[in-house]
N, C-alpha and C positions, 0 to 999 in steps of 0.2 A: 416549342409548343405554343408560346405566345404568338409567334408568327402564323401558325396554323389557325389559331383561334381568331386572330385579326383578319386573316384572309376569308375565313368562313363568315365572319361578321359582315364583311363587304359584300360577299356573295348573297347573303340574306337580305341586305339592304337593297341590292340591285334587283334581285329576283322576286322577293315576296310581294311588292306592290301589285304586280300583275294578278296574283291570285286573290287580291282584295279589290280589284278594279271592277268596272261594269261588265267586263268579260270573264269574271271570276268563275262562274258556274261552268261554262264550256271548258275553260282551262282546267278546272279541278276535275271534271269528269274525264277529260282526255288523259290527264296525268294519272288518275286512279285506274283507268283502263290499261294504260301502258304498264303501270306497276303490277296490276293483277295478271297481265299476260306474262310479265317477267317471272312472277312467282309460279305461274302454271308451267312455264318452261323448266324451272328447277324441279317441279314435281315430276315432269316427264323424264328428266335426267335420272331421278331416283328410280323410276320405273325401268328405264333403260339399263340401269345398273343391275337390278334384279333379273332382267331379261338375259343379261350376259351369262349369269350363272346357269340358268335353265337351258339356254341355247347351246352353250359349249359343253355342258354335261350330256345333252342329247347327242351331240357329235361324238363325244368320247364313248358313250354307251351304244352308239349306232342304232338309236331309237328313232325309226322313221316317223312314226306318228307324232312323237313329241317334237321332232325336228320341223314337220309341216305346220304343227300348231304354233310353234314359236315364230316361224316365218310369217304366218298370218297375223300374229300378235304384233310383230315388228312393223308390218305394213300399217296397222292401225296407229301405233305410236308415231311412226314416221310421218303419216299424213297429218296427225294432230300437231306435230312439231313444225312441219312446213307451214300450216295455216297460222299457227301462233306467231311464227317469225314474220310472215308476210304482213299480218294485220298489226303487229307491233311496230313494224317499220312505217306502215301507212299512218297509224294513229300518232306515232312519234313525230312524223313530218307535219301532220296536221297541227299538232300542238306547237311545233316550232314556228310555223308561219303565223299563227294567231298571236303567239307570244311576241314574235319579232315585230309584227305590225303594231301591237300596242306599245312595246318598249321603244321602237323607233319614233312613234308619234310623241311619246313622253319626252324623249331626249330632244326632239326638235322643238317642243314647247319650251323646255328649260333653256335651250340654247338661244332661241330667237326672242323669248319673252323680254320685254322691256329693254331691248338693245343689249342684252347680255353678250351677244356675239361680238359687239363692238368693244364693250368694256374688257372682255377677255383679251382682245388684241392690245388694248391700252396697258393691261397688266403684264404684257409680254407673252400671253397665250401659253400658259403652262401646259395646256392640253394641245400640243402641236397637232396640226392637221385634223381638225374636227370632222372633216369629211370621212376620214378613215375610221374614226371612233364610231360614227353613226352608221356608216355603210358596211363596214367590215367587222369591227370588233363586237358589235351587238350580235351579229349573225354567229360569229365564232363563240361568243359567250354562251348563247342559248344551246348551240349544238354540243359544245364541250360539257356544259353543266349537265344536260340531260344524259349525254353519253357516259360521262364519268360517274354520275349519280346512279345510273342503272347498272353499270359494271360493279360498283361497290355494293349495291343492294344484292345483286346476283351473287357476289362473292360471299357476303354475310350469310345469306339464306343457304347457299350451297354448302358453306362451311358447317353451319349448324346441322344440316341434313346428313351430310356424309361423315362428319366426325363420329357420330354414333355408329354408323355402318362400319367405318374403319376400325373403331374400337372393338366392335363385335367380331370382325374378321380377324383381328389380331389374335383373339383367343382360338378361332378355328384354324388358323395357320400360324402356329407358334414359330418363333425364330429358331432356325437351325444353323449351327456353325460347327464345322469340323466334325460332322456326324453326330452332334449332340443337340438336343432340344432345350431351349431356354424359355421359361414362362415369364414374359415381361408384359404386364398389362398395358394394352394400347401402344405397343412398340411401333406399329406402323404409323400411328398418329404422331408420335413423338418424332419419328424420322421425317415425316412430312413437314412438321413445324420447324425442325432444325434446318432442313434443306431450304425452305422458303425464307427463313430469317437470314440465312447466309446470302441468298440471292438478292433479297431486298436491300440489305445493307450495302453490298457491293454495287448494286445498280445505282443507289443514291450517291455513293461516293464518286462513281464514274460520271454520272449524268447531271449532277446538280448545277454545273456551270451552264447547262442549256437554258435555264430560266432567264438569266440575264441576257444570254446571246439571242434568244428568241424575241425578247423585248426590244433589243437594239435592232434586230433585223427588220421588224415591222416599222420602226422609226426611220431607218435608213431608206426602206422601200417607199414609204410615204413622202419623205423629203425629196427623193429622186422624182417621183411622180408629180409632186407639186411644182417643182422647177421645170419639168417638161410642159406643164400647163401654162406656166408663166411665159415661156418662150413662145408658145402658140398664141397667147393673148397679146403679146407685145411684138409680134413678128415684124410689123411695119417699122417700128422704131429700131429694132435690131438690124433690119436690112438697110435702113438709111444710114446707120452708123457703121455699117460693115462689121458688125459684131459677131458674125457667125463663128469665127475662130475662138473668140473669147467665151461665147456660150458653150461651144463644144467642150472646151477645157473645163469649164465649170460643171457641166453635166457629167463628164467623164470622172471628175474628181468625186462627185457625189455617188456616181455608180461604183466608183472604186471602193467607197465605204460599204456598199451593198455586197460587193464581191469579197472583200476582206472578211467581213463578218460572216458571210456564207461559208467561206473556207474554214473559219473557226468552228462553225456549226458542223460542217462535214467531218472535220477531224474528231470532234467530240462524239458525234453520232456513230462514226466508224468504230470507235472504242466501245461505245455502249452496245452497238449492234453485235459486235464480236462476242461480247460477254453474254447478252441476252439470247442470241441464237444458240450459243454453246450450252447455255443453261437449259433452254427448252429441249434441245436434243438429248441432253443427259437425263432430263425428266421423263423421257419416253421409256428408257430402259431401267431407270432407278427402281421402280416398284417391282419389276420382274427380278432384279438382282436381290431384292429383299425377300421375296416370296418363293422364288424358284427352288431354294434348298428344301423348303417344306414340301413342294410339289414332287421333287425327285425322291423325297423320302416317303412318298405316298401318304403324307399327312393331309393333303388337300387335293381335290379333283381339279381338272382343267377348268371347269366352270368357276370354281372358287378362286383359282388363280386369275382368271380374266376379270371376275368381279372385283377382286382385291386390287388388281392393277387399275381398273377403271375408277374405283372409289379413291384410291391413292392419287390418281391423276386429278380427280375433281377437287380433292382437298388441297393438293399442291397448287393447282391453278387458282383456287380461291385465295390461298395464302400468298400467292405470287402475283396477285392482281396489280400490285404496285409496280412490279417489274414490267408487266404488259402495258400499262398505261402511263409509264413515266414520261414519255415524250409528250403525250397529251396533257399530263399534269403541268409540265414545263410551259407549254403553250397556253394552257388555261390560266396559269398564274400570271403570265405576261399580259394576257387579255384583261384580267381582273385589274391589274395595276394601271393599265391604260384607261379603262373605263372609270376607275376611281380617280385618276388624275383629272379626267374630264369633269367629273362631278365636283371635285374640289375647286377647279377653275371656275365653274358656273357659280358655286357658292360664294367664292371670293368676288366675282363680278357683281353678284346680287348685293353682297354686303357693301361693296364699294359705293353703291348708289344710296345706301341707307345709313351708313356709319358717319356720324358728324366728325368734322365739319364737311358739309356738302352743299352744293348749290341747289336750293329748293325752287322748283317750278310750281307755283300755286295758282289755282283758278280764282277769279274775282268776278264780282257782279259788275265791275266797271267796264268801260268800252275801250280801254287802251292797254298797251303793253308797257310795263315799267320795270326799271331796275332799282332795287333797294339795297344799298350797302353791298353791292355785288363785287366780289373779289375772285377773279378767275386765275387759277394757278395751273402750272404744268404738273404732270403725274409725279415728278420728284419734289414737288412743293415749292418750286421757284415761282414768285409772283409774275403774272403776265399782264392782266388788265384789271383796272378798277373802274366801276361805273356806279354812280349813285344819283338818285333823284332825277333820273332821266325817264321821260314818258314819251310814247309814240301813240298818237290817237288814231282812231279809225278814219280812213280816207286820206291820211298824210302820204306825201312822197318824200322819202328821206334817203339821202346819199351818205354812205359811211365810207370814209377814206382814211388812209394811214399808210405808213411804210410797210414793206413786206416783212412778215414775221412778227408783227405787233400783236396779233391775236384776233384779227377780224373774223376769220372763219371759225376760230375756237369759240368766240362769243356766240355765233350762230349755233354751234353744237350745244353750248350750254342752254341756249334758248329752246332747242329741240329736246332737252332733257337727257342727252346721252353723254354729256361731259360733267361728271360729278366733282371734279377737282376744284376746290375753292370753298367759298362761303357766300352768304347773302341770299337774296330772294329775287326771282324773276316772276312777276305777276302777269298773267295772261287772262284775257276775258273768258269767262265761263261759256262753254259751248261754241266758242269761235273756232273757225277752221283756219289752221295755220299750215303753210307749206313752205318748206325751205328747198330751194333749187340750187344744187351745187354747180360748180364749173363743169364737171363731167357727169351729166345725168346718167342714171342707170336704166337700162332697158332689158327686161327678161327675154330669153329666147322664146318667142311666141309670135302669133300673127301681129302685124304692125298695129292694128287697132287695139289689141289687148296690151301691147307693150306701151302704148301711149297712155292708155287708161290706168295702168299700174299706179298705185296698189289696189285699185278697185277691181272687183271680179270681172272677168270677161263677159261682155254682153251688157254691162251696166249702162254704157252710153251707146246711143244710136250711131251706127257706122257711117251714116251719111253726115252726121255732125262732125265726126272725127275726120272724115275725108275733107270736109270743108275747112276745118282748122289747119290741116296739113297744107292745103293750098294757100290759106291766109298767111301762114308763116313763111311762105316763099319756097315750098317744095311741091309744086304741082305734079311733078313726075312720080312722086311717091304715093300720091292719092289713089292711083290705079292699082297699087300693090298692097292695099290695106289688109287683105286677107292672107298675104304671104307671110309665112313663118321663117324667121332668119335670126342670126346672131347680129342684131342691129348695132351694137356697140363696136363690133368688128368691121361691119360693112360700111358704115357711114363715117364721114369726116367729122372732126370735132365741131365744126360750124353747123353741120346738118343735125348733129345730136343736140346742140344747144337750141336750134330752132324747134325741134320736136319737144324738147324740155319745156319751152315756153308754151307750145300747144297743149302739153299736159296741164300746165298751170291754168290756162284759160278754160280748159275742159272741166277741171275740178272747181274752178271759181272760188278760191279761198278768200276769207276775210282779210287775212294778213299774208302777204307774199314776200318772202325774203330771198333775194337774188344774190348769190355768192359768186360774183364775177361770171354770171350766167350768160353773158354775151361777149366775153373776152375773145372768143375765137372768130367773131364776126367783124367785118369792116364797119366803119362808122356809119355810112348810109344805111346799111342793113340793120345795124343796131338801132338807129333812130327810127326806122320804119317799124321795128318790132316794139319799141317803147310806145310809139303812137298806137299800135294795135292793142297793147296792154291797157292804155288809157281809155281806148274805145270800148273794149270788152270787159274790163274790170275797173270801171270808173269809180265805184264805191269802195273798192278794196284799198287797204294800206299796202304800199309797196316800199320796201326797204332794200336798197341796192348797195352792195360792196363793189367798188370800181375805182380805177385809177385814171380813166380818161376824163379830161376836162369837159368833153362834149356831153357827158352824162348830166352835168349841172342843169342843162336846159330842160330836163325831164323831171327835175326834183325841185322842191320848194324849201328844203331844209337840209342842213349838213351836220353830221356828227363826225368828229375827227379824233383819231388816236394821237395823243401827244405824250412825249416822254415825261415821266414824273418820278424821278429817282431811279429805283431798280425795276420799275414797271411802267406800263402805259396807262393813261387815263382817257376815258371816253368823255368828250366835252362838246358843247355846242360851238360851232364856228360859222363864219360867214359863207354864204353860197354865192359864188360869182360865176354866172353862166359863161360859157365859151363864146367868143365873138363870132 
């Protein structure tokens, strides 16, 4: 019971915000319309039940006029039934897409806000494969929540409507056994209850393992798909290393998990289907078995027999809704757990940035970037870098050097506000534009002009200016492809990507530009030419470079070095010796 309450609480937490959002009134009206149609369908089923009695009695009595009338009445009921089902489906789908649009936007906001997506990875990403959570699980959650909810509503209303009918019919068609009549109030209702309880209990016992199996199946499928994407994105490196055989084995191993879990689902579903199919077939004849003795004893007419069978079937179906939707319930439970895991991961990532001790990035009225009692740590708490009383003023050219793994890139991440592990303060000028350019710049799949302008909106910068910058960084052949849309990270060499990254920096003209080995893939003459271009185009900006080449000293006037200090590194001033 506690598990059910906890699950429903999660469902409410995920679902209810939409109906309180800006789109709440269309959502509420659509939901109300869908529910109203569902209730109307149940009302029609009650009318169909009464029609069964009159129609089959007309057949038994060979009453032509009554027969024709009932046929006409059936046409009216059937037309209304068809229209209600069509518009329920239409309005249900309309509600689904509006709800999905809002919920997807909400989840994207939570995932991307404040670099949560990055911190989730730092935490180990408890919500594995966020793409599946947002693209697939949200869709399934909405579809299954509405589908299961409407089925349960239908079952409750149907049960309430037909229980009274079945109780009344029990008196009209008393139980006959061995040629004797027995007056048992509501015996048809009690029989339906017992039949449904037995079926529900056995269904749960047979199918409960499907919840965990469905959860694992989605996880294995997502893991397999993710690794396929990794092979596609790193195809060049794999080809150069002749790693196709190794990748094939790795992919087959992951697909083996998919197959093995699927086989387990097949086995469990086979058992469940064997029982549920048998259960449904038995339910067809069970009411006739119960009522037919009274019919053959002339205690009830054919119409009463058919009406009783229909009412029994409706009650039995309502009571057996758990049997019918068990597979959906298992899938729904798995989807809820995955979305809840995603939510908890987002909450943990958000808390990571706010729970002391953390590195605080604070704005200042001053004109420089400074580190105050800064202690950068690894996620496991191991000390990495200490920096204190170091300031970088506007317009400076600073070279940051140190051994590999000392924490140079991590320091830049802390400066960007995405690395919370540690303590101390980083002070940045208020309203100043900061840009950090990594060794491997990111370009979205978009026209080249938009890819370079990222993260600005497409059209923010004049395409002529963008084309001029592409030429200026040494890629004149690409200037004519400025409107071409492509996967640029895959098409261009690392050196070309770094050239375009510097073009992006010049285009955005930051006040503080931090280069994390942003020219490491270029030869020294090209590197020198690009640094001269930066000096020319961004003369007033502060440029801080991480680099290992001695030739970089010629383009900087100050050096900060990482030196070993016990169990960590310390960032200190050091001499700058230009290369000969």
